[in-house]
C-alpha positions as CSV (number, residue, x, y, z in Angstrom):
1,X,185.0,91.9,0.5
2,X,182.1,89.5,0.8
3,X,182.5,89.2,4.5
4,X,181.8,91.9,5.2
5,X,179.4,92.6,2.7
6,X,177.5,89.9,5.0
7,X,177.7,91.8,7.8
8,X,175.8,94.8,6.6
9,X,172.7,95.1,8.5
10,X,169.8,93.7,6.4
11,X,166.0,92.9,8.2
12,X,163.8,91.5,5.6
13,X,160.3,92.3,6.4
14,X,157.1,91.2,4.6
15,X,154.9,94.4,3.8
16,X,151.4,93.5,4.8
17,X,148.7,95.2,3.3
18,X,148.1,98.9,4.2
19,X,144.7,99.3,6.7
20,X,143.5,102.5,7.6
21,X,140.7,103.1,10.3
22,X,137.7,105.2,9.2
23,X,137.1,108.4,11.5
24,X,134.3,106.8,13.3
25,X,136.1,103.7,14.4
26,X,139.0,106.1,15.5
27,X,136.4,108.0,17.6
28,X,134.8,104.7,19.0
29,X,138.3,104.0,20.5
30,X,138.6,107.1,22.0
31,X,135.8,106.0,24.1
32,X,136.7,102.5,24.4
33,X,139.7,103.8,25.8
34,X,138.2,106.1,28.0
35,X,136.2,103.3,29.7
36,X,139.6,100.9,30.2
37,X,140.6,103.8,32.1
38,X,137.5,104.2,34.0
39,X,137.9,100.2,34.7
40,X,141.2,100.4,35.5
41,X,140.8,103.2,38.2
42,X,137.9,100.7,39.8
43,X,140.6,97.8,39.7
44,X,143.3,100.1,41.8
45,X,140.6,101.3,44.2
46,X,139.7,97.7,44.9
47,X,143.3,97.3,45.6
48,X,143.8,100.5,47.9
49,X,140.2,98.7,49.5
50,X,141.9,95.4,50.5
51,X,145.4,96.4,51.2
52,X,143.5,99.0,54.0
53,X,141.4,96.2,55.5
54,X,145.0,93.8,55.7
55,X,146.3,97.1,57.1
56,X,143.5,97.3,59.7
57,X,143.4,93.6,60.6
58,X,147.5,93.9,60.8
59,X,147.5,96.6,63.3
60,X,144.9,95.2,65.6
61,X,146.9,91.9,65.4
62,X,150.0,93.8,66.2
63,X,148.4,95.2,69.5
64,X,147.2,92.4,70.9
65,X,150.4,90.2,70.2
66,X,152.3,93.0,72.0
67,X,150.3,92.5,75.1
68,X,150.0,88.7,74.8
69,X,153.7,88.5,74.5
70,X,154.3,89.9,77.8
71,X,152.8,88.0,80.1
72,X,151.6,84.7,78.0
73,X,150.5,82.6,80.9
74,X,148.6,86.0,82.5
75,X,146.9,86.7,79.3
76,X,145.8,83.3,78.6
77,X,144.5,82.6,82.3
78,X,141.4,84.9,81.3
79,X,139.0,82.5,79.3
80,X,137.9,85.3,77.1
81,X,141.2,86.4,76.2
82,X,142.0,82.1,75.3
83,X,138.5,81.9,73.4
84,X,139.6,84.9,71.3
85,X,143.4,83.2,70.6
86,X,141.6,79.9,69.0
87,X,138.8,81.8,67.0
88,X,141.3,84.0,65.6
89,X,143.7,81.0,64.7
90,X,141.2,78.7,63.7
91,X,138.5,80.8,61.5
92,X,139.7,84.7,61.3
93,X,143.2,84.2,59.8
94,X,141.3,81.5,57.3
95,X,139.3,84.8,56.4
96,X,142.4,86.6,55.8
97,X,144.0,84.2,53.7
98,X,140.7,84.6,51.4
99,X,140.9,88.1,51.0
100,X,144.7,88.3,50.4
101,X,144.3,85.6,47.9
102,X,141.1,87.2,46.6
103,X,142.0,88.8,42.6
104,X,140.5,92.0,42.4
105,X,141.3,92.3,38.7
106,X,138.9,90.0,37.6
107,X,136.7,92.3,36.7
108,X,139.2,94.9,34.5
109,X,140.5,91.7,33.0
110,X,137.3,91.3,31.7
111,X,136.3,94.0,30.6
112,X,139.9,94.4,28.7
113,X,139.2,91.2,27.2
114,X,135.7,92.0,25.6
115,X,137.4,95.4,24.4
116,X,140.1,93.9,22.5
117,X,138.7,92.5,20.1
118,X,138.1,95.9,19.2
119,X,141.4,97.0,19.4
120,X,143.8,97.9,16.7
121,X,146.2,95.5,15.3
122,X,149.8,95.8,13.6
123,X,148.3,96.9,10.2
124,X,146.4,99.4,11.3
125,X,149.5,100.9,14.0
126,X,152.0,100.5,10.5
127,X,149.3,102.5,8.2
128,X,148.4,104.9,11.0
129,X,152.7,105.3,10.9
130,X,152.5,105.5,7.0
131,X,149.9,108.1,7.0
132,X,152.2,110.2,9.0
133,X,155.1,110.2,6.9
134,X,152.8,110.9,3.8
135,X,151.8,114.0,5.8
136,X,155.1,114.7,6.7
137,X,156.1,114.9,2.9
138,X,152.8,116.7,1.3
139,X,152.7,119.5,3.9
140,X,156.9,119.4,4.3
141,X,156.5,118.8,7.8
142,X,159.7,119.1,9.9
143,X,160.2,116.1,11.7
144,X,161.6,118.2,15.1
145,X,158.3,120.2,15.1
146,X,156.0,117.0,15.0
147,X,157.7,115.0,17.5
148,X,158.1,117.9,20.1
149,X,154.4,118.7,19.8
150,X,154.7,122.3,18.3
151,X,152.1,121.4,16.1
152,X,148.5,120.7,17.7
153,X,148.7,117.6,19.3
154,X,150.4,115.2,21.6
155,X,154.9,114.9,21.4
156,X,156.3,112.0,20.3
157,X,158.7,109.8,22.1
158,X,162.2,108.6,21.9
159,X,160.1,105.0,20.9
160,X,157.8,106.5,18.5
161,X,160.3,107.9,16.9
162,X,162.4,104.7,16.8
163,X,158.9,102.6,15.7
164,X,158.2,105.1,12.8
165,X,161.9,104.6,11.7
166,X,161.6,101.0,11.7
167,X,158.1,101.0,9.7
168,X,160.1,103.4,7.0
169,X,162.7,100.9,6.8
170,X,160.6,97.9,6.8
171,X,159.4,99.3,3.3
172,X,163.2,100.3,2.3
173,X,162.1,103.7,2.7
174,X,165.6,104.9,3.7
175,X,164.9,108.8,3.5
176,X,162.2,108.6,6.4
177,X,164.2,105.8,8.1
178,X,167.2,108.5,8.7
179,X,164.6,111.6,9.1
180,X,163.3,109.3,12.3
181,X,166.3,107.8,13.6
182,X,167.8,111.3,13.7
183,X,165.0,112.3,15.8
184,X,165.5,109.4,18.1
185,X,168.8,110.6,18.4
186,X,168.2,113.7,19.1
187,X,166.4,113.4,22.0
188,X,168.4,110.8,23.4
189,X,171.2,113.1,23.1
190,X,169.1,115.4,24.9
191,X,168.7,113.4,28.0
192,X,165.3,111.5,27.1
193,X,165.7,107.7,28.4
194,X,164.1,104.9,27.0
195,X,164.0,101.2,28.7
196,X,163.5,100.0,25.0
197,X,165.7,102.1,22.7
198,X,168.9,103.0,22.9
199,X,171.9,105.0,21.1
200,X,173.6,101.5,19.9
201,X,170.6,100.7,18.1
202,X,169.9,103.7,16.7
203,X,172.8,104.4,15.0
204,X,172.9,100.8,13.7
205,X,169.9,101.8,11.9
206,X,171.2,104.9,10.7
207,X,174.6,104.1,9.3
208,X,172.6,101.6,7.2
209,X,170.3,104.1,5.7
210,X,172.3,106.9,5.0
211,X,174.7,104.3,3.4
212,X,171.5,102.9,1.1
213,X,171.4,106.7,0.1
214,X,174.9,106.7,-1.5
215,X,175.9,108.6,1.7
216,X,179.3,107.1,2.4
217,X,180.7,109.5,4.5
218,X,177.8,109.8,7.0
219,X,177.6,106.4,7.3
220,X,181.1,106.2,8.7
221,X,180.5,108.9,10.9
222,X,177.4,107.0,12.6
223,X,179.3,104.0,11.9
224,X,182.7,105.7,14.2
225,X,180.2,106.9,16.5
226,X,178.4,103.6,17.3
227,X,182.1,102.2,18.2
228,X,182.5,104.4,20.5
229,X,179.3,103.3,22.5
230,X,180.1,99.7,21.8
231,X,183.8,98.9,20.6
232,X,182.8,95.4,20.2
233,X,180.0,95.5,18.3
234,X,180.3,92.9,15.2
235,X,178.3,94.4,12.5
236,X,179.4,97.7,13.3
237,X,183.1,97.0,12.8
238,X,182.5,94.7,9.8
239,X,180.7,98.0,8.2
240,X,183.3,100.3,9.6
241,X,185.6,98.2,7.2
242,X,183.5,97.9,4.1
243,X,182.9,101.8,4.1
244,X,186.4,102.8,4.2
245,X,186.7,100.5,1.3
246,X,183.8,101.9,-0.9
247,X,184.8,105.3,-0.1
248,X,188.2,104.9,-1.8
249,X,186.5,102.9,-4.8
250,X,183.8,105.6,-5.0
251,X,186.5,108.5,-5.2
252,X,188.4,106.5,-8.2
253,X,184.7,106.2,-10.3
254,X,183.2,109.5,-9.2
255,X,182.5,110.8,-13.2
256,X,180.8,106.9,-14.1
257,X,178.3,107.1,-11.0
258,X,177.5,110.7,-12.2
259,X,176.6,109.7,-15.1
260,X,174.2,107.0,-14.0
261,X,172.9,109.2,-11.2
262,X,172.1,111.4,-14.4
263,X,170.0,108.4,-16.2
264,X,168.2,107.7,-12.6
265,X,167.1,111.4,-12.4
266,X,165.8,110.9,-15.9
267,X,163.7,108.1,-15.2
268,X,161.9,109.2,-12.1
269,X,161.2,112.5,-14.3
270,X,158.1,110.8,-15.6
271,X,156.4,111.1,-12.1
272,X,158.0,113.4,-10.1
273,X,156.6,116.6,-11.9
274,X,152.4,116.0,-11.3
275,X,154.0,114.8,-7.8
276,X,155.7,118.0,-7.1
277,X,152.5,119.9,-8.2
278,X,149.9,117.7,-6.1
279,X,152.5,118.4,-3.2
280,X,152.5,122.0,-3.8
281,X,148.8,122.8,-4.5
282,X,148.0,120.9,-0.9
283,X,149.7,123.3,0.8
284,X,148.5,126.2,-1.4
285,X,151.7,126.9,-3.6
286,X,151.5,127.1,-7.2
287,X,147.7,128.1,-7.9
288,X,147.7,129.5,-11.1
289,X,144.7,132.1,-10.1
290,X,145.4,135.4,-11.8
291,X,143.9,138.2,-11.3
292,X,142.5,138.1,-15.2
293,X,141.4,134.4,-14.1
294,X,139.8,135.8,-11.5
295,X,137.8,138.8,-12.8
296,X,135.9,135.8,-14.8
297,X,134.8,134.5,-11.7
298,X,131.0,135.1,-10.1
299,X,129.3,134.9,-7.4
300,X,125.1,134.5,-8.1
301,X,121.8,133.5,-6.5
302,X,120.7,130.4,-9.4
303,X,117.1,129.1,-10.4
304,X,118.3,126.5,-13.1
305,X,116.1,128.2,-15.8
306,X,113.5,128.9,-13.1
307,X,112.9,125.6,-12.2
308,X,109.6,125.1,-10.0
309,X,112.0,124.2,-6.8
310,X,114.0,126.8,-6.9
311,X,112.0,130.1,-8.1
312,X,111.7,131.2,-4.6
313,X,114.3,130.3,-3.0
314,X,117.3,130.1,-6.1
315,X,120.5,128.1,-4.4
316,X,123.6,130.2,-4.0
317,X,126.2,129.3,-6.9
318,X,129.9,130.8,-6.9
319,X,132.5,129.8,-9.6
320,X,135.3,128.6,-8.3
321,X,137.2,128.0,-11.5
322,X,136.7,129.1,-15.2
323,X,137.9,126.6,-17.3
324,X,137.2,123.6,-16.9
325,X,134.3,125.4,-15.2
326,X,134.0,124.1,-11.5
327,X,131.1,125.3,-9.3
328,X,130.8,125.4,-5.7
329,X,126.7,125.4,-4.3
330,X,126.6,126.6,-0.7
331,X,124.3,125.6,2.0
332,X,123.2,122.7,-0.3
333,X,122.5,120.4,2.2
334,X,120.9,120.4,5.6
335,X,123.3,119.6,8.7
336,X,120.6,117.1,9.6
337,X,120.5,115.0,5.9
338,X,124.5,115.2,6.1
339,X,124.5,113.5,9.8
340,X,121.5,111.1,8.3
341,X,123.7,109.8,5.5
342,X,126.5,109.3,7.3
343,X,124.8,107.0,9.8
344,X,123.5,105.1,6.8
345,X,127.1,104.8,5.6
346,X,129.1,104.0,8.8
347,X,128.3,100.3,9.5
348,X,129.0,99.6,5.8
349,X,132.3,101.8,5.2
350,X,135.0,99.5,3.9
351,X,138.6,100.5,2.2
352,X,137.7,102.3,-0.9
353,X,138.5,100.7,-4.3
354,X,139.9,102.3,-7.8
355,X,139.0,100.9,-11.2
356,X,142.1,98.9,-12.2
357,X,143.0,100.8,-15.6
358,X,144.6,97.0,-17.0
359,X,141.9,94.9,-16.0
360,X,138.6,97.3,-15.9
361,X,138.1,95.6,-12.1
362,X,137.4,97.4,-9.1
363,X,140.9,97.0,-6.7
364,X,142.4,98.5,-3.6
365,X,145.1,100.8,-4.5
366,X,147.8,102.4,-2.4
367,X,147.2,105.8,-3.6
368,X,143.5,105.8,-2.4
369,X,143.4,105.5,1.2
370,X,140.1,106.3,2.6
371,X,136.5,104.3,3.4
372,X,133.6,104.0,1.6
373,X,130.1,103.0,1.2
374,X,127.3,103.1,-1.1
375,X,124.1,104.6,-0.8
376,X,120.8,103.5,-3.4
377,X,118.0,106.1,-3.3
378,X,115.5,103.5,-2.3
379,X,117.5,103.2,1.0
380,X,116.3,106.3,3.0
381,X,114.0,109.3,1.8
382,X,117.3,111.7,2.9
383,X,119.5,109.5,-0.1
384,X,116.0,110.1,-2.5
385,X,115.9,113.6,-1.5
386,X,119.4,114.6,-2.4
387,X,119.9,112.4,-5.9
388,X,116.7,114.4,-6.6
389,X,118.4,118.1,-5.9
390,X,121.5,117.1,-7.7
391,X,118.9,116.5,-10.7
392,X,117.2,119.6,-10.1
393,X,119.9,121.9,-9.9
394,X,122.2,120.0,-13.0
395,X,119.6,119.6,-15.2
396,X,120.9,115.8,-15.3
397,X,119.3,112.5,-15.1
398,X,120.7,110.8,-12.4
399,X,118.7,107.7,-12.9
400,X,121.4,106.1,-14.8
401,X,124.1,107.6,-12.1
402,X,125.9,105.2,-9.6
403,X,124.8,105.5,-6.0
404,X,125.6,107.9,-3.6
405,X,129.5,106.9,-2.9
406,X,130.1,108.1,0.7
407,X,133.6,108.3,1.8
408,X,135.6,108.9,5.0
409,X,138.9,110.1,5.0
410,X,140.8,109.5,8.1
411,X,144.3,109.9,9.5
412,X,146.5,110.9,6.5
413,X,143.5,109.8,4.2
414,X,144.3,111.0,0.7
415,X,143.4,109.5,-3.3
416,X,146.0,110.8,-5.3
417,X,145.7,112.4,-8.9
418,X,143.3,110.8,-10.9
419,X,140.4,110.7,-13.4
420,X,136.7,109.9,-12.9
421,X,136.1,109.0,-16.4
422,X,137.4,105.9,-18.4
423,X,140.1,106.7,-20.8
424,X,140.0,104.9,-24.5
425,X,142.8,103.3,-23.9
426,X,141.8,101.2,-21.3
427,X,139.2,98.6,-20.5
428,X,135.4,100.3,-20.2
429,X,135.4,100.7,-16.8
430,X,131.5,100.8,-16.4
431,X,130.4,98.3,-19.2
432,X,128.8,96.6,-16.6
433,X,126.8,99.5,-16.0
434,X,125.8,100.1,-19.7
435,X,125.2,103.9,-19.4
436,X,128.2,104.8,-20.9
437,X,131.2,106.8,-19.2
438,X,130.7,109.4,-16.1
439,X,129.6,113.1,-17.7
440,X,129.9,114.5,-14.6
441,X,130.7,114.8,-10.7
442,X,129.1,115.9,-7.8
443,X,131.2,116.3,-4.6
444,X,129.6,117.4,-1.6
445,X,131.6,118.3,1.4
446,X,130.1,117.1,4.9
447,X,132.4,118.0,7.3
448,X,134.9,121.0,7.7
449,X,138.6,120.5,8.0
450,X,141.2,121.9,10.0
451,X,144.0,121.1,7.6
452,X,144.7,119.6,4.6
453,X,142.2,117.8,2.7
454,X,141.5,120.3,0.0
455,X,140.6,118.8,-3.9
456,X,143.2,119.9,-6.0
457,X,143.0,119.5,-10.0
458,X,146.7,119.2,-10.7
459,X,146.5,119.8,-14.7
460,X,145.1,123.8,-14.4
461,X,146.6,124.8,-10.5
462,X,143.5,124.8,-9.0
463,X,142.5,124.2,-5.4
464,X,139.1,123.9,-4.0
465,X,138.8,123.9,0.0
466,X,136.7,121.7,1.8
467,X,133.6,123.4,3.7
468,X,130.7,121.6,4.8
469,X,127.3,122.0,3.5
470,X,128.8,122.9,0.1
471,X,129.1,120.9,-3.4
472,X,131.1,121.4,-6.2
473,X,130.7,120.3,-9.5
474,X,132.2,119.9,-13.1
475,X,132.0,117.9,-16.4
476,X,134.3,115.2,-16.4
477,X,133.6,115.1,-20.7
478,X,133.4,117.7,-23.2
479,X,129.8,117.9,-25.0
480,X,131.4,115.5,-28.1
481,X,131.6,113.0,-25.1
482,X,135.7,113.2,-25.1
483,X,137.2,113.0,-22.1
484,X,138.4,116.5,-20.6
485,X,142.2,115.9,-19.5
486,X,142.1,119.1,-17.3
487,X,139.6,117.4,-14.7
488,X,142.7,115.2,-13.5
489,X,142.2,115.7,-9.8
490,X,143.5,114.4,-6.3
491,X,141.9,114.4,-2.7
492,X,144.9,115.8,-0.7
493,X,146.1,114.0,2.5
494,X,143.8,115.2,5.9
495,X,146.6,117.1,8.2
496,X,144.2,117.9,11.5
497,X,140.5,116.8,11.6
498,X,138.5,114.4,9.7
499,X,137.0,115.1,6.0
500,X,133.6,113.4,5.4
501,X,132.5,113.7,1.4
502,X,129.8,112.4,-1.1
503,X,130.1,111.6,-4.7
504,X,127.6,111.5,-7.3
505,X,129.2,109.9,-11.1
506,X,126.9,111.1,-13.5
507,X,126.9,108.8,-16.3
508,X,126.2,109.8,-20.4
509,X,122.7,107.8,-20.8
510,X,119.4,109.8,-20.3
511,X,121.5,113.1,-21.1
512,X,120.7,113.3,-24.9
513,X,118.3,116.2,-24.7
514,X,119.9,117.3,-21.7
515,X,123.6,118.0,-22.6
516,X,123.5,118.0,-26.7
517,X,126.5,116.9,-28.5
518,X,129.3,119.2,-29.9
519,X,130.3,119.4,-33.5
520,X,133.9,119.2,-32.5
521,X,136.0,117.3,-30.2
522,X,136.5,119.5,-27.1
523,X,133.2,121.4,-27.9
């Protein structure tokens, strides 16, 4: 049995840190590729011009040589013909040789070399593949619908499906490996051809992936089909015997395995309920907006107790949720100002970080996939203007707030459920700032999103759709200073389009006379 086990397909791949390109970079790549296509067409045209010159030369010589070979002595008896023959052989054939040897690809290769430094690398490609797998799970997208282009976008080839399966396989994600290898096999069965991938290779991955998920009968089925195509496949022959042995053994211990499976499910239940809520809310399901709750939500013109800036032109305020109170402000920032903020942030965008609850330090995390940059009020009048607007509308002091954080969520960009405030059971994440905990969050949407990208509150079942030029605001702490755990929220993956937001996290210090403390913990 040990021999059979050694023949099982096992590919060890070291996972690289996940990268993600923000939307601005992706846009640049589109224009880079367009420039390369133009350069490639110029190269093709240059080669065609070169061949046309050679063809004309060949046609001319064909006529001359035909006339000369009919009567060589008579032809050469004419002094002009003799001179031109000498000239052609001594000079013009040399010029033709130079033309043939001229490399017309120099300009194209030079341009390609320059642009290559901006190309994505293997990590970027893997990151894009993983983003697609995340979107598939969150929005319950059908593999065939994605591959055939039923969703807006290009269809996927057999090679594309195979590559997605391999990315999942490298992470030991056998569930997604199976989905995409099955799709690759389906397209091969439908007659699509590939120079790089064949059914034997796909079936090899499939049999091992379903085996790893405990589906021995299907593993046997795929292995037998593989052997029909390639009876000499060494690994498949070994696996066939092993699978048959394991299947016979499994039938004897079904009761024990069922008990173990129940235990495994119990260990997963700690995380799955919230994950399920998160994905449901992202799909627009499970939102707990009852008629009674909706009756408590209103729209109004708001001037923050007749603030001088808003007495004549109050802002449009809408209740998005009653408890915790989530407010949306409409048409709050102009298009020009939002574009300026994006322009300032783009050169500085880096992989977004989170506070590590163990160390209290900033670090990257797999559950936050976005690029972010920080803008201080002193850097541009527009940033200072936005900060002042936040203070005027909320009535809170922003001098102790963090700088404006600008974030861009590209392909599959997301931020899984989290709290904005620091909890008591973790190191003080904001100790270095000396401004206390994050009392409130201001979230400005700087782009519309075609599909996905909602902000969802998993504890209360609320969902807030992104709308360009609007901002949402909520308190993270009760007036007593205790954390409001109902504000646990997440940024859903962007399915289509791209998402730009800016965050302003307002801290406790400076709010002593602006938001007075409550007497009870949840006041």
